[in-house]
C-alpha positions as CSV (number, residue, x, y, z in Angstrom):
1,X,-77.8,-108.1,-25.5
2,X,-73.9,-107.5,-24.6
3,X,-71.9,-106.5,-27.5
4,X,-68.0,-107.3,-27.0
5,X,-66.0,-104.5,-28.8
6,X,-63.7,-106.5,-31.4
7,X,-60.1,-105.0,-31.4
8,X,-58.8,-104.4,-35.1
9,X,-55.3,-106.7,-35.3
10,X,-54.1,-104.2,-38.0
11,X,-54.6,-101.1,-35.8
12,X,-52.9,-103.1,-32.9
13,X,-49.8,-104.3,-34.9
14,X,-49.5,-100.8,-36.2
15,X,-49.7,-99.4,-32.7
16,X,-47.1,-102.0,-31.5
17,X,-44.9,-101.0,-34.5
18,X,-45.4,-97.3,-33.4
19,X,-44.2,-98.0,-30.0
20,X,-41.1,-100.0,-31.1
21,X,-40.2,-97.3,-33.5
22,X,-40.6,-94.6,-30.8
23,X,-38.2,-96.8,-28.3
24,X,-35.8,-97.4,-30.8
25,X,-35.6,-93.7,-31.8
26,X,-35.1,-92.9,-28.4
27,X,-32.3,-95.4,-27.9
28,X,-30.5,-94.0,-30.9
29,X,-31.3,-90.6,-30.1
30,X,-29.7,-91.2,-26.7
31,X,-26.7,-93.0,-28.4
32,X,-26.1,-90.3,-30.4
33,X,-26.1,-87.6,-27.7
34,X,-23.4,-90.0,-25.8
35,X,-21.3,-90.3,-28.6
36,X,-21.6,-86.5,-29.2
37,X,-21.0,-85.6,-25.7
38,X,-18.0,-87.9,-25.5
39,X,-16.6,-86.4,-28.5
40,X,-17.0,-82.8,-27.0
41,X,-15.1,-84.6,-23.7
42,X,-12.2,-85.5,-25.9
43,X,-11.9,-82.6,-27.9
44,X,-11.8,-80.6,-24.4
45,X,-9.1,-82.7,-22.8
46,X,-7.0,-82.9,-26.2
47,X,-7.0,-79.1,-26.0
48,X,-6.1,-79.1,-22.3
49,X,-3.4,-81.5,-22.8
50,X,-1.8,-79.4,-25.6
51,X,-1.9,-76.3,-23.9
52,X,-1.3,-77.3,-20.5
53,X,1.8,-78.6,-22.1
54,X,3.2,-75.5,-23.7
55,X,1.9,-72.9,-21.0
56,X,1.6,-74.7,-17.9
57,X,-1.0,-74.7,-15.3
58,X,-1.1,-71.3,-14.1
59,X,-0.7,-69.6,-17.5
60,X,-3.5,-71.7,-19.2
61,X,-7.3,-70.4,-18.8
62,X,-10.5,-72.2,-19.3
63,X,-11.0,-69.6,-22.2
64,X,-7.9,-70.7,-24.1
65,X,-8.6,-74.5,-23.6
66,X,-12.6,-73.8,-24.9
67,X,-11.4,-71.9,-28.1
68,X,-8.9,-75.0,-28.5
69,X,-11.5,-77.5,-28.5
70,X,-14.1,-75.2,-30.3
71,X,-16.8,-75.0,-27.5
72,X,-18.0,-72.6,-25.0
73,X,-16.1,-72.0,-21.6
74,X,-19.6,-72.9,-20.1
75,X,-19.7,-76.4,-21.9
76,X,-16.5,-77.1,-20.2
77,X,-17.8,-76.6,-16.8
78,X,-20.6,-79.3,-17.8
79,X,-17.9,-81.8,-17.9
80,X,-15.2,-80.6,-15.4
81,X,-15.2,-78.6,-12.1
82,X,-12.3,-76.4,-13.0
83,X,-8.7,-76.3,-14.1
84,X,-7.6,-78.8,-11.7
85,X,-9.7,-81.3,-12.6
86,X,-9.2,-81.0,-16.0
87,X,-5.8,-80.9,-15.8
88,X,-6.1,-84.4,-13.9
89,X,-8.0,-85.5,-16.9
90,X,-5.4,-84.4,-19.3
91,X,-3.0,-86.6,-17.7
92,X,0.0,-84.3,-17.6
93,X,2.9,-85.3,-15.7
94,X,4.1,-82.4,-13.7
95,X,8.0,-83.1,-14.1
96,X,7.6,-82.7,-17.8
97,X,10.3,-80.2,-19.1
98,X,8.7,-76.6,-19.7
99,X,6.0,-77.6,-17.5
100,X,4.4,-74.9,-15.0
101,X,7.2,-72.5,-15.4
102,X,8.5,-70.4,-12.6
103,X,6.3,-67.2,-12.7
104,X,9.0,-64.9,-11.7
105,X,10.9,-66.2,-14.6
106,X,8.5,-65.9,-17.2
107,X,7.6,-62.4,-15.7
108,X,11.2,-61.5,-16.3
109,X,10.9,-62.6,-19.6
110,X,8.0,-60.7,-20.7
111,X,9.8,-57.7,-19.5
112,X,13.2,-58.4,-21.5
113,X,11.0,-58.7,-24.5
114,X,8.8,-55.6,-23.9
115,X,11.9,-53.7,-23.3
116,X,13.4,-54.5,-26.8
117,X,10.0,-54.3,-28.6
118,X,9.4,-50.7,-27.2
119,X,12.9,-49.6,-28.4
120,X,12.4,-51.1,-31.7
121,X,8.8,-50.1,-32.7
122,X,8.1,-47.5,-30.0
123,X,5.3,-47.6,-27.4
124,X,2.2,-46.9,-29.4
125,X,3.1,-49.5,-32.1
126,X,4.1,-52.4,-29.6
127,X,1.0,-54.5,-28.8
128,X,0.6,-57.0,-25.9
129,X,-0.3,-59.7,-28.4
130,X,3.3,-59.1,-30.2
131,X,5.2,-59.4,-26.8
132,X,3.3,-62.6,-25.5
133,X,3.6,-63.9,-29.2
134,X,7.6,-63.9,-28.5
135,X,7.4,-65.2,-25.3
136,X,5.2,-68.2,-26.3
137,X,2.2,-67.7,-24.1
138,X,-1.1,-66.4,-24.7
139,X,-2.5,-62.8,-24.3
140,X,-4.7,-63.6,-21.7
141,X,-1.9,-64.7,-19.6
142,X,-0.3,-61.2,-19.8
143,X,-3.0,-60.0,-17.3
144,X,-2.0,-62.4,-14.7
145,X,1.2,-60.3,-14.4
146,X,0.5,-56.8,-15.6
147,X,-2.7,-54.5,-15.4
148,X,-2.3,-53.2,-19.0
149,X,0.7,-51.8,-21.2
150,X,1.2,-48.5,-19.3
151,X,1.9,-50.8,-16.5
152,X,4.2,-53.1,-18.2
153,X,6.3,-49.9,-19.7
154,X,6.5,-48.4,-16.0
155,X,7.9,-51.9,-14.8
156,X,10.4,-52.0,-17.7
157,X,11.5,-48.5,-16.5
158,X,11.7,-49.5,-13.1
159,X,13.4,-52.8,-13.5
160,X,15.9,-52.0,-16.3
161,X,17.5,-49.0,-15.0
162,X,18.5,-49.5,-11.6
163,X,19.5,-53.2,-11.4
164,X,23.2,-53.1,-12.9
165,X,23.9,-49.8,-11.0
166,X,22.5,-51.2,-7.6
167,X,24.8,-54.4,-7.9
168,X,27.5,-52.1,-8.6
169,X,27.1,-50.0,-5.8
170,X,27.1,-53.0,-3.3
171,X,30.8,-53.5,-4.5
172,X,31.5,-49.8,-4.2
173,X,30.5,-49.7,-0.6
174,X,33.4,-51.9,0.2
175,X,35.6,-49.2,-1.0
176,X,37.3,-46.6,0.9
177,X,38.6,-44.5,-1.6
178,X,36.3,-41.5,-3.0
179,X,37.9,-41.3,-6.4
180,X,38.0,-45.3,-6.8
181,X,34.2,-45.2,-6.0
182,X,33.5,-42.7,-8.5
183,X,35.5,-44.3,-11.1
184,X,33.5,-47.4,-10.8
185,X,30.1,-45.6,-10.8
186,X,31.3,-43.8,-14.2
187,X,32.5,-46.8,-15.7
188,X,29.2,-48.5,-14.9
189,X,27.3,-45.7,-16.5
190,X,29.8,-45.8,-19.7
191,X,28.9,-49.3,-20.0
192,X,25.3,-48.9,-19.8
193,X,25.4,-46.8,-22.9
194,X,26.8,-49.9,-24.8
195,X,23.5,-52.1,-23.6
196,X,21.1,-51.9,-26.7
197,X,18.4,-52.7,-24.2
198,X,18.8,-49.3,-22.0
199,X,19.3,-47.5,-25.3
200,X,16.0,-48.7,-26.3
201,X,14.7,-47.6,-23.1
202,X,15.9,-44.1,-23.5
203,X,14.6,-44.0,-27.2
204,X,10.8,-45.0,-25.8
205,X,10.8,-42.5,-23.1
206,X,11.8,-39.5,-25.1
207,X,9.6,-40.3,-27.9
208,X,6.5,-41.1,-25.1
209,X,7.6,-38.2,-22.6
210,X,5.5,-35.4,-24.2
211,X,2.2,-37.2,-24.5
212,X,2.9,-39.5,-21.3
213,X,4.9,-37.2,-18.7
214,X,4.7,-39.9,-16.2
215,X,7.1,-42.0,-18.3
216,X,9.7,-39.2,-18.1
217,X,9.1,-38.9,-14.2
218,X,9.5,-42.7,-13.7
219,X,12.7,-42.6,-15.7
220,X,14.2,-40.1,-13.8
221,X,12.8,-41.3,-10.2
222,X,14.0,-44.8,-11.0
223,X,17.0,-44.0,-12.7
224,X,19.4,-41.3,-12.2
225,X,17.6,-39.7,-9.0
226,X,17.4,-43.0,-7.3
227,X,21.1,-43.8,-8.3
228,X,22.5,-40.5,-7.1
229,X,20.6,-41.1,-3.7
230,X,22.2,-44.3,-3.5
231,X,25.6,-43.0,-4.1
232,X,25.0,-40.2,-1.8
233,X,24.4,-42.9,1.0
234,X,27.5,-45.0,-0.1
235,X,29.7,-41.8,0.1
236,X,28.7,-40.8,3.7
237,X,31.5,-42.2,5.5
238,X,33.8,-39.7,3.2
239,X,32.0,-36.9,4.6
240,X,32.3,-38.2,8.0
241,X,36.4,-38.4,7.1
242,X,36.3,-34.7,5.9
243,X,37.3,-35.9,2.2
244,X,34.4,-34.0,0.9
245,X,33.4,-30.3,1.7
246,X,30.7,-29.8,4.1
247,X,29.3,-26.8,2.7
248,X,28.5,-28.6,-0.8
249,X,25.2,-30.1,-1.7
250,X,26.4,-33.7,-2.1
251,X,23.3,-34.9,-4.1
252,X,23.3,-32.0,-6.4
253,X,27.2,-32.5,-7.0
254,X,26.7,-36.4,-7.7
255,X,23.8,-35.6,-10.0
256,X,26.1,-33.0,-12.0
257,X,28.8,-35.9,-12.2
258,X,26.4,-38.5,-13.3
259,X,24.5,-36.3,-16.0
260,X,28.2,-35.4,-17.6
261,X,28.7,-39.2,-18.2
262,X,25.2,-39.7,-19.2
263,X,25.4,-36.6,-21.8
264,X,28.7,-38.7,-23.5
265,X,26.3,-41.8,-23.6
266,X,23.3,-39.5,-25.4
267,X,25.6,-37.7,-27.5
268,X,27.9,-40.1,-29.0
269,X,26.0,-43.6,-28.5
270,X,22.4,-42.9,-28.5
271,X,22.5,-40.4,-31.2
272,X,24.2,-41.8,-34.3
273,X,26.2,-39.9,-36.6
274,X,28.6,-37.8,-34.6
275,X,32.2,-38.4,-33.8
276,X,34.1,-37.9,-30.6
277,X,37.4,-36.6,-30.9
278,X,38.2,-38.3,-27.7
279,X,37.2,-41.4,-25.7
280,X,35.4,-42.4,-22.8
281,X,38.6,-42.9,-20.5
282,X,39.0,-39.1,-21.5
283,X,35.3,-38.3,-20.5
284,X,35.7,-40.2,-17.2
285,X,39.2,-38.8,-16.3
286,X,38.1,-35.5,-16.8
287,X,34.6,-35.7,-14.7
288,X,36.7,-37.0,-12.0
289,X,39.3,-34.5,-12.1
290,X,36.4,-31.7,-12.1
291,X,34.8,-33.2,-9.5
292,X,37.5,-34.1,-7.2
293,X,38.8,-30.7,-7.3
294,X,35.6,-29.2,-6.5
295,X,34.5,-31.5,-3.9
296,X,37.7,-32.0,-1.9
297,X,38.3,-29.8,1.2
298,X,40.9,-26.9,0.5
299,X,44.1,-27.9,2.0
300,X,45.7,-24.8,3.4
């Protein structure tokens, strides 16, 4: 006899219900994951829009955006191929005010802020974070401009000491009279003593030169030494016109002249408390008289 196995209606219905339940669960799970994924994408784009607008394309990093969106940098790459794609998704207008600031201008701003910070707090107590906070961009962007704090300080020394005097020398080269040239140079150095930024540099170098001798070397090489060499070159026509004694070491003579001016700045401007019973014009006139009498050829 052939027996036909009868299916239990209750079991069949239960099986169907389980299948429907599984399908529904899968649908809702996919739906939830899709919503969660879209939420993460929105957070990433919102963070990118905010940071791109504040810092510009080049100063913004994926890590900065990830931190703002509370996700990992790897997660961002699951949604976007890189910064350009993310920038496009953020819909930032390239012509927005403050967008994509000039790299050279931003670098100069970092140097200017660092100069004052080093002078006010000293080298050890000045942090990269505090400098970049004042500049208005993230710490990570600092390393797009400088390798470390020492490299920044070296740049401060190089760029804050020479610019004014170099510009002054360009004017001096058009002059023919030796004393007029030296008077303008001396006046420029006396004016440097009134600049709080240069006072800040000097204060920091003095503080740090014992533990970081390179700072003292850079200060000298990029400052007085470089300037004296430039002055010597600008005075070469005076030698050819026999306005200067040929047997005098011109560079050493220029160094002595500059240092006499610089000594006035240090003693009466950088160091507080001492009162001079003479003024800047007295110092400059006397230094020029000494230089002139010592350098000019002896007329028989």
